[in-house]
C-alpha positions in Angstrom: 11.0 -4.5 4.6 10.5 -0.9 4.5 7.1 0.7 5.0 5.7 2.3 1.6 3.9 5.3 1.8 0.6 5.5 -0.2 -0.9 9.0 -1.1 -4.8 9.0 -2.5 -5.9 11.6 -4.3 -9.0 13.0 -3.1 -11.3 15.7 -5.0 -14.7 16.8 -4.9 -17.6 14.1 -6.0 -14.8 11.6 -5.8 -16.3 8.0 -5.9 -16.3 6.9 -2.1 -15.4 3.4 -2.9 -12.6 3.8 -5.3 -10.4 5.1 -2.7 -11.8 3.6 0.5 -11.5 0.0 -1.4 -7.7 0.0 -2.0 -7.0 2.1 1.6 -8.7 -0.6 3.4 -6.8 -3.2 2.1 -3.3 -1.6 2.2 -4.0 -0.9 5.7 -5.1 -4.2 7.0 -2.3 -5.9 5.1 0.3 -7.5 7.4 3.8 -8.8 7.0 2.6 -12.1 9.1 -0.1 -14.3 10.1 0.4 -13.7 13.7 0.2 -9.7 12.8 -2.9 -10.1 10.8 -4.5 -11.5 13.8 -3.3 -8.7 16.1 -4.9 -6.3 13.5 -8.2 -7.4 13.7 -8.0 -7.4 17.5 -6.3 -3.9 18.1 -8.0 -0.5 17.8 -5.2 1.2 16.3 -3.0 0.0 13.5 0.3 -1.5 14.3 3.3 0.2 13.6 4.9 -2.2 11.6 2.6 -2.6 9.0 4.0 -2.6 5.3 2.1 0.6 4.1 1.6 3.6 5.5 -1.8 5.3 3.5 -3.0 8.7 3.5 -5.4 11.0 1.8 -4.2 14.1 -0.4 -6.1 16.9 -1.6 -5.9 20.4 -3.5 -6.0 22.1 -0.5 -6.8 21.7 3.1 -10.1 21.7 3.4 -12.9 18.9 3.2 -14.0 17.3 0.2 -17.9 15.8 -0.3 -17.9 12.7 -2.2 -19.9 11.5 -4.9 -21.7 10.2 -1.8 -22.3 13.3 -0.5 -20.3 11.9 2.3 -17.5 14.4 3.2 -13.8 13.6 4.1 -10.8 15.4 5.0 -7.2 15.1 3.6 -4.7 14.6 5.9 -2.1 16.3 3.5 -2.3 19.1 0.6 -0.6 18.3 -2.8 2.0 20.8 -1.4 3.2 19.1 2.1 2.5 15.7 1.9 5.4 13.1 2.7 7.2 11.4 0.0 5.5 9.0 -2.0 6.6 5.3 -2.8 2.8 4.8 -4.4 0.1 7.3 -5.5 -3.5 6.4 -6.4 -6.0 8.5 -8.5 -9.6 7.2 -7.9 -12.3 8.1 -10.3 -15.8 10.1 -10.0 -18.6 10.7 -12.2 -17.4 12.3 -15.7 -18.2 15.8 -14.9 -16.2 15.5 -11.7 -12.9 14.3 -13.8 -13.2 16.9 -16.2 -13.3 19.6 -13.9 -10.0 17.6 -12.5 -8.1 17.2 -15.7 -8.0 21.1 -16.6 -6.7 21.4 -13.3 -3.0 22.1 -14.0 -1.6 22.0 -10.8 -3.1 18.6 -10.4 -2.1 17.3 -13.5 1.6 18.5 -13.2 1.8 17.1 -9.7 0.8 14.0 -11.0 3.5 13.8 -13.7 5.8 15.0 -10.8 5.6 11.3 -9.5 5.9 9.5 -12.9 9.2 7.8 -11.8 7.6 6.1 -8.3 7.3 2.9 -7.8 3.9 2.8 -8.7 1.2 5.3 -10.1 -2.0 3.7 -10.2 -5.8 4.8 -11.2 -8.9 3.2 -10.3 -11.8 3.4 -12.7 -12.4 6.6 -14.4 -9.4 8.0 -12.7 -7.3 6.6 -15.8 -8.6 9.4 -17.6 -7.2 12.0 -15.2 -4.2 9.8 -15.6 -4.5 9.8 -19.4 -4.6 13.6 -19.1 -1.0 13.6 -18.0 0.4 11.6 -20.9 1.7 9.2 -18.9 -0.1 6.4 -20.6 0.3 7.1 -23.6 1.7 4.0 -26.0 0.5 1.7 -22.8 -2.0 -0.5 -22.1 -4.9 0.8 -19.8 -8.4 0.3 -18.4 -11.2 1.7 -17.0 -14.8 1.6 -16.4 -16.6 -0.3 -18.8 -18.8 2.9 -19.6 -15.6 5.5 -19.5 -13.6 2.8 -22.2 -14.9 5.2 -25.1 -14.5 8.5 -23.3 -10.6 7.2 -22.6 -9.9 5.9 -26.0 -11.6 8.7 -28.1 -9.6 11.4 -25.9 -6.2 10.1 -25.6 -5.7 7.7 -28.8 -2.2 6.6 -28.0 -3.2 4.6 -25.2 -3.8 1.0 -26.0 -7.2 0.5 -24.2 -8.1 -2.7 -22.8 -11.8 -4.2 -22.4 -10.9 -7.2 -20.3 -9.3 -7.6 -17.2 -9.8 -6.2 -13.7 -6.3 -4.8 -13.4 -3.6 -3.6 -16.1 -0.3 -2.7 -15.4 2.3 -1.3 -17.9 5.6 -0.2 -16.9 5.0 1.5 -13.3 1.3 2.2 -14.2 -1.4 0.3 -12.9 -5.3 1.0 -14.1 -8.2 -1.1 -13.0 -11.8 -1.4 -14.3 -14.9 -0.4 -12.4 -15.3 1.0 -8.9 -14.6 -2.0 -7.0 -11.7 -2.8 -9.3 -10.0 -0.6 -6.6 -10.1 -3.7 -3.9 -8.5 -6.1 -6.4 -6.1 -3.1 -7.5 -4.8 -3.2 -4.1 -4.7 -6.6 -3.6 -2.4 -7.0 -6.6 -0.4 -4.1 -5.1 0.0 -6.3 -2.0 1.1 -9.5 -4.1 3.5 -7.0 -6.4 5.4 -6.0 -3.0 5.2 -8.1 -0.5 3.8 -11.6 -2.1 0.9 -13.7 -3.2 0.8 -15.1 0.5 0.2 -11.7 1.9 -2.3 -10.8 -0.7 -4.4 -13.9 0.0 -4.1 -13.2 3.5 -5.4 -9.6 3.1 -8.2 -11.2 1.0 -9.3 -13.7 3.3 -9.1 -11.2 6.1 -11.7 -8.9 4.0 -13.8 -12.1 2.5 -12.9 -11.0 -0.6 -12.8 -13.7 -3.9 -9.5 -12.5 -5.3 -7.7 -14.2 -8.5 -3.7 -14.2 -7.9 -1.9 -12.4 -11.2 
């Protein structure tokens, strides 16, 4: 089983849980019950883990989250490893609006349109919507941003029900905590139901298998 490389975009005022939720899910996922036990015991993550997760920003400087906690990216959009999965977290709408005006980030996302999965969490769907990749596809977002997504991108089939919506290789998820659901969904899709259930038990999260 190959180790999938997962890049999570971060930017100023990003919601902390939007990216830390799926990051925690994916990094704590193991390929077996024995490895899961070792993961919880050892300080460092096992080299055999199925996902390698890292944070990517436009520039190599710390970003300030919406919670005012500063986070340092591992890579920039110019120097990161090849990705299998890209996750785009959300933020307050003013912060999201700043990102959708950033052509460099927009083009960078579009460049990855053929990777295994591109995912959004919460209002990150608006950033993904701006790329045009969601046109003609089903998608969801935070309940307070559903109207914004539909009005600004009328070609998207906006879904108000459901925590996680997949259409082709694009996965969108609803509110802030839905990034955890989305992370577990990714585990189920790539490794299997047993692994996703094991990870959900590890983090004591109630997950409904898809």
